[in-house]
C-alpha positions in Angstrom: 0.0 0.0 0.0 1.4 3.4 -1.1 1.1 5.7 1.9 2.3 9.2 2.8 2.4 10.7 6.3 -0.6 12.7 7.5 1.2 15.8 8.7 -2.1 17.3 10.0 -2.0 14.7 12.7 1.6 15.0 13.7 2.4 18.4 15.1 4.6 17.0 17.9 6.0 13.8 19.4 3.0 13.6 21.7 0.0 11.5 20.7 -2.4 13.1 18.3 -5.6 14.4 20.0 -8.8 14.8 17.9 -11.7 16.3 19.9 -15.0 17.9 19.4 -18.7 17.1 19.7 -20.3 14.0 18.3 -22.7 16.2 16.3 -22.5 19.8 15.2 -25.8 20.9 16.8 -25.6 24.7 16.3 -23.1 27.4 15.4 -23.0 28.5 19.0 -22.3 25.0 20.3 -19.6 24.3 17.7 -17.8 27.6 18.4 -18.1 27.2 22.2 -16.4 23.7 22.1 -13.7 25.0 19.7 -13.0 28.0 21.9 -12.5 25.6 24.9 -10.2 23.3 23.0 -8.1 25.8 21.0 -4.5 26.3 22.0 -4.4 23.4 24.5 -2.8 20.7 22.4 -5.7 19.5 20.4 -4.5 18.7 16.8 -7.9 18.5 15.1 -11.4 19.6 15.7 -14.1 17.0 14.9 -17.8 17.4 14.5 -20.4 15.2 12.8 -22.6 16.8 10.2 -24.2 13.7 8.7 -25.0 11.2 11.5 -26.1 7.7 10.4 -28.4 6.5 13.2 -29.5 3.0 14.0 -33.3 3.8 13.9 -35.3 6.5 12.1 -36.5 9.5 14.1 -33.2 10.1 15.8 -31.2 13.3 15.2 -29.2 12.7 11.9 -27.2 15.9 11.8 -27.6 19.3 10.2 -25.7 18.3 7.1 -24.4 21.0 4.8 -26.0 23.6 7.0 -23.2 23.0 9.5 -20.3 23.5 7.1 -20.0 27.2 7.7 -19.7 26.5 11.4 -16.6 24.4 10.8 -15.3 27.1 8.5 -15.5 29.6 11.3 -13.7 27.2 13.6 -10.8 27.1 11.1 -10.8 30.9 10.7 -11.3 32.0 14.3 -9.3 29.4 16.2 -6.8 28.2 13.6 -7.9 24.6 14.2 -8.0 22.1 11.3 -11.5 20.5 11.1 -12.8 17.0 10.3 -16.1 15.5 9.6 -17.6 12.1 8.6 -18.7 11.4 5.1 -20.9 8.5 3.9 -21.4 9.1 0.2 -20.1 11.1 -2.8 -22.4 14.1 -2.1 -20.9 14.4 1.4 -17.4 14.3 0.0 -18.1 17.0 -2.6 -19.8 19.3 -0.1 -17.0 18.8 2.5 -14.2 19.4 0.0 -15.9 22.5 -1.4 -16.0 23.9 2.2 -12.3 23.3 2.7 -12.7 20.6 5.4 -9.2 19.5 6.3 -9.8 15.8 7.0 -12.5 13.3 6.3 -13.3 10.1 8.1 -15.4 7.1 7.1 -17.7 5.7 9.8 -18.0 2.1 10.9 -21.3 1.5 9.1 -20.0 2.8 5.9 -16.7 0.9 6.1 -18.8 -2.3 6.2 -20.3 -1.4 2.8 -17.8 -1.9 -0.1 -20.1 -0.1 -2.5 -20.3 3.0 -0.4 -16.6 3.0 0.2 -16.0 2.7 -3.5 -18.4 5.6 -4.2 -16.4 7.7 -1.7 -13.1 6.6 -3.2 -14.3 7.6 -6.7 -15.4 11.0 -5.5 -12.0 11.5 -3.8 -10.0 10.5 -6.9 -7.4 13.2 -7.7 -7.8 14.9 -4.2 -5.0 15.2 -1.6 -7.3 15.3 1.5 -6.3 12.9 4.3 -8.9 10.2 5.1 -9.3 8.1 8.3 -11.2 4.9 8.1 -13.0 3.5 11.2 -13.1 -0.2 11.7 -16.3 -1.9 10.3 -19.1 -2.6 12.8 -18.2 -6.3 12.9 -14.7 -7.7 13.7 -13.7 -8.2 10.1 -10.1 -7.2 9.5 -10.1 -8.0 5.8 -13.1 -5.7 5.3 -11.2 -2.9 7.1 -8.2 -3.4 4.9 -10.3 -3.7 1.8 -11.8 -0.2 2.5 -8.2 1.2 2.8 -7.2 -0.5 -0.4 -10.2 0.9 -2.3 -9.2 4.4 -1.3 -5.5 3.8 -2.0 -6.3 2.4 -5.4 -8.1 5.7 -6.1 -4.9 7.6 -5.4 -5.5 8.5 -1.8 -2.2 8.1 0.0 -2.7 10.1 3.2 -4.6 7.3 5.0 -5.1 6.4 8.6 -7.5 4.4 10.7 -9.7 4.8 13.8 -10.3 1.9 16.1 -13.8 2.3 17.7 -14.5 -1.2 18.8 -16.9 -3.8 17.5 -20.6 -4.4 18.0 -21.8 -7.4 20.0 -25.3 -8.8 20.9 -26.8 -8.2 24.3 -25.7 -6.2 27.3 -22.0 -5.8 27.5 -19.6 -3.8 29.7 -18.5 -1.7 26.7 -20.8 -0.2 24.0 -18.4 -1.7 21.5 -15.9 -4.4 22.5 -12.3 -3.3 22.0 -10.9 -6.6 20.6 -7.5 -5.0 20.6 -6.0 -7.9 18.7 -7.6 -6.7 15.5 -6.0 -3.2 15.3 -2.7 -4.8 16.5 -2.8 -7.3 13.6 -3.6 -4.4 11.3 -0.5 -2.6 12.6 1.6 -5.8 12.0 0.4 -6.0 8.4 0.7 -2.3 7.6 3.2 -0.8 10.1 3.3 2.6 8.5 -0.4 3.2 8.9 -1.5 5.6 11.6 -4.0 4.2 14.1 -6.1 6.4 16.4 -8.3 5.1 19.1 -11.9 6.3 19.6 -12.5 5.5 23.3 -15.8 7.3 23.3 -17.5 4.8 21.0 -15.8 1.8 22.6 -16.8 2.9 26.1 -20.4 4.2 25.5 -20.0 6.0 28.9 -17.6 8.7 29.9 -16.4 7.0 33.0 -14.5 4.4 31.0 -12.7 6.8 28.6 -9.7 7.4 30.8 -9.0 3.6 31.2 -9.4 2.9 27.5 -7.3 5.9 26.5 -4.5 4.6 28.6 -4.8 1.2 27.2 -4.6 2.5 23.7 -1.4 4.5 24.4 0.1 1.5 26.2 -0.6 -0.5 22.9 1.3 2.2 21.0 -1.6 3.8 19.2 -0.8 7.1 17.5 -3.5 9.2 19.2 -7.1 9.5 20.4 -10.4 10.8 19.1 -12.5 11.8 22.0 -16.1 13.2 21.8 -16.2 16.5 23.7 -19.2 18.7 24.4 -19.6 21.7 26.6 -22.9 20.3 28.0 -22.9 16.6 27.3 -26.2 15.8 29.1 -28.0 18.0 26.6 -26.3 16.5 23.5 -28.5 15.5 20.6 -26.5 12.3 20.0 -24.4 10.0 22.2 -24.8 12.2 25.3 -23.7 9.4 27.6 -20.2 9.0 26.1 -19.2 12.7 25.7 -17.0 14.6 28.1 -16.6 18.3 28.8 -13.5 20.1 27.6 -12.3 20.3 31.3 -12.9 16.6 31.7 -11.0 15.9 28.5 -7.9 17.8 29.8 -8.0 16.1 33.1 -7.9 12.8 31.2 -5.1 13.9 29.0 -3.1 15.3 32.0 -3.4 11.9 33.8 -2.3 9.7 30.9 1.0 8.0 31.2 3.1 8.2 28.0 5.4 5.3 27.6 8.3 4.9 25.1 7.9 2.5 22.2 11.7 2.1 22.0 12.7 -1.1 23.8 16.4 -0.7 22.7 17.6 0.0 26.2 16.0 -3.1 27.7 17.3 -6.7 27.2 14.3 -9.0 26.9 16.3 -11.8 25.1 16.3 -14.2 28.1 12.5 -13.8 28.6 11.8 -14.1 24.9 13.8 -17.3 24.6 11.8 -18.7 27.4 8.5 -17.7 25.7 9.7 -19.2 22.4 10.5 -22.5 24.2 7.0 -22.5 25.8 5.3 -21.7 22.5 7.2 -24.6 20.8 6.0 -26.9 23.6 2.4 -25.7 23.2 2.5 -26.4 19.5 3.9 -29.9 20.1 1.2 -30.6 22.6 -1.5 -29.3 20.2 -0.2 -31.5 17.5 -0.4 -34.5 19.9 -3.9 -33.6 20.9 -5.0 -33.4 17.3 -3.5 -36.7 16.5 -5.6 -38.2 19.2 -8.7 -36.3 17.9 -8.1 -37.9 14.4 -7.9 -41.3 16.0 -11.2 -40.7 17.8 -12.6 -39.4 14.5 -11.7 -42.7 12.8 -13.5 -44.7 15.6 -16.6 -42.5 15.3 -16.5 -43.0 11.5 -16.3 -46.7 11.7 -18.9 -47.0 14.5 -21.3 -44.5 12.8 -21.1 -42.0 15.7 -21.6 -38.3 15.3 -18.5 -36.1 15.6 -20.0 -33.5 17.9 -20.8 -34.8 21.4 -22.5 -32.1 23.5 -21.9 -33.8 26.9 -18.1 -34.0 26.1 -18.0 -30.3 25.1 -19.7 -29.4 28.3 -17.1 -31.4 30.3 -14.3 -29.5 28.6 -15.9 -26.1 29.3 -16.5 -27.0 32.9 -12.9 -28.1 33.4 -11.9 -24.6 32.2 -13.0 -23.2 35.5 -10.1 -25.1 37.2 -7.6 -23.2 35.2 -8.6 -19.7 36.1 -9.7 -20.1 39.7 -6.3 -18.9 40.9 -6.8 -15.6 39.1 -3.7 -15.8 36.9 -5.8 -16.1 33.8 -9.1 -14.5 33.0 -12.1 -16.8 32.6 -12.8 -15.3 29.1 -9.3 -16.0 27.9 -9.3 -19.6 29.0 -12.7 -20.2 27.6 -11.7 -18.7 24.3 -8.6 -20.8 24.1 -10.5 -24.1 24.8 -13.3 -23.1 22.4 -10.6 -22.7 19.7 -9.0 -26.0 20.6 -12.3 -27.8 20.5 -13.3 -26.2 17.2 -10.0 -27.4 15.6 -10.6 -30.9 17.1 -14.0 -31.1 15.5 -12.6 -29.9 12.2 -9.9 -32.6 12.3 -12.5 -35.3 13.1 -14.8 -34.1 10.3 -11.9 -34.5 7.9 -11.4 -38.2 9.0 -15.2 -39.0 9.0 -15.6 -37.6 5.5 -12.5 -39.4 4.2 -14.0 -42.1 2.1 -10.6 -43.7 1.7 -10.2 -44.2 5.4 
């Protein structure tokens, strides 16, 4: 992927901070938030003009009516401005108003046709674009959106990690699943990645914790929804913070170095490598036994999946995390993956007509 740096996000060695209201609700509101943020280390002012909502009847933004408000922020406070776009018309209106940076929201990223429409509308432009992760944890879909934009000649690209939707009541509004943006970084190391703790959290009390975790994972910055009077916000009131709360959060964040050159981890890493090799060997032995069981099930006409046995395995998981050294969710996830691979191996044996 052919990428150039996004200078607008890198005005110092400190993490990039993008802040502003979820929605641009009025000229007065936009300018009040911008006035509170200007000159205090915020790199970019964000405000949503077009707001895709889950159900009809919710506030969906003022659209192009709010573009002059963002223009005033640029002029009066010397703050670059950003907004979300979801189709070609949004792109054309934003570009004509001189918006400095565009981002593509999670719902749009999940729609390749919409991303391609945006990419075609941006062809020949030099505006930087940030792409939020898709609603569902699909790394290939996320990378595909970046590739569509890059293929249209957009080289100033970055991403925003805003978490992933899940069914039912959860601790976070959108689960972080940090492993996905970390895998994205492994594959495309030059790609800037910001974290949107507001959308992951869903409630302002969790933003500090999530922001610290993102910095500890070497994210390039944060996008935090900020409103002068969050309780009266027309969208996502629960997850927005006041400017004063934002700066308290930023002041408390611990900034760690990504340079490990001064530390010698070689001994520990060798130990980890040895343990990993042992785990792989044990996994291979386990799957060999699973295939032998699969052959017996095939010959005896027994179904591969045995619910009672699966329940036994899951119940035994409790024994491994009772001492508190491992989380219950992590142990459960590991054993679910092991069982799924065991079932796959047995299916291969059962369906092998030459066995």
